[in-house]
C-alpha positions as CSV (number, residue, x, y, z in Angstrom):
1,M,175.0,136.1,21.7
2,P,175.3,135.1,25.8
3,R,178.2,135.2,27.2
4,Q,180.3,131.9,28.2
5,E,183.3,131.4,30.2
6,A,186.4,131.2,27.4
7,G,187.9,127.8,26.7
8,A,189.6,125.6,24.4
9,E,186.5,125.2,22.4
10,R,186.8,128.7,21.0
11,F,188.6,129.7,17.7
12,L,188.9,133.4,16.5
13,Q,190.2,132.8,12.4
14,L,190.9,136.2,10.8
15,W,191.9,136.4,6.8
16,F,193.8,139.3,5.7
17,L,193.2,140.0,1.9
18,D,194.8,141.7,-0.9
19,D,191.9,142.4,-2.3
20,H,188.4,143.7,-1.6
21,P,186.3,141.0,-0.1
22,A,183.3,141.6,-1.9
23,G,185.5,139.6,-5.1
24,S,185.7,136.6,-2.9
25,W,183.7,136.2,-0.4
26,E,181.5,133.7,-2.2
27,A,184.6,131.9,-2.9
28,L,186.7,131.6,-0.2
29,F,184.1,132.3,3.0
30,A,180.6,131.2,2.0
31,G,180.8,127.9,3.0
32,Q,182.7,127.8,5.7
33,S,179.7,127.5,8.1
34,A,178.7,124.7,6.8
35,A,181.8,122.7,6.5
36,L,182.4,123.0,10.1
37,E,179.4,122.1,11.2
38,G,179.6,119.0,8.4
39,A,182.9,118.2,9.9
40,G,181.6,118.0,13.4
41,L,184.1,121.0,14.1
42,G,181.9,123.4,15.5
43,R,179.5,125.9,14.1
44,L,180.4,129.7,13.1
45,L,178.7,132.3,14.9
46,W,179.6,135.3,12.8
47,A,181.8,136.1,9.7
48,S,182.1,139.5,8.3
49,P,184.4,141.6,6.2
50,F,186.3,144.4,7.3
51,I,187.4,146.9,4.7
52,P,190.2,149.1,6.4
53,T,189.8,153.1,6.1
54,V,192.6,154.9,4.2
55,V,194.7,156.6,7.4
56,G,194.0,160.8,6.9
57,T,191.3,160.5,4.4
58,D,187.4,160.4,4.5
59,T,187.6,157.4,2.3
60,Y,184.0,155.0,3.2
61,T,183.2,157.4,5.4
62,D,180.1,158.0,3.6
63,Q,179.2,154.4,4.1
64,L,178.5,155.1,8.1
65,W,174.9,155.9,7.5
66,A,172.3,155.2,5.4
67,P,171.4,157.3,2.5
68,G,169.3,160.5,2.9
69,T,170.0,160.9,6.6
70,G,172.5,163.3,6.7
71,S,176.1,163.3,8.2
72,G,175.6,162.2,11.6
73,G,178.3,159.7,11.3
74,A,178.2,155.7,13.3
75,G,175.0,155.8,15.6
76,E,173.0,158.0,13.8
77,G,171.2,155.6,11.0
78,T,173.6,153.1,10.5
79,R,172.6,149.7,9.2
């Protein structure tokens, strides 16, 4: 994505969910791009769920690399 001067035309929106994003992604977020563009308000450049880790555990670390690539961590075989 090319860089441009920051200005009033940029907008960042964060959503904090109580449940896993997979359960509500389709209903809440899948249509956002079409709705923004259809209303002439702008265009959606990127949308992605974020699942926080559980501090002090290895929860979700198994998902940082592709299956069968070992435990090289982020940067080795990432998706």
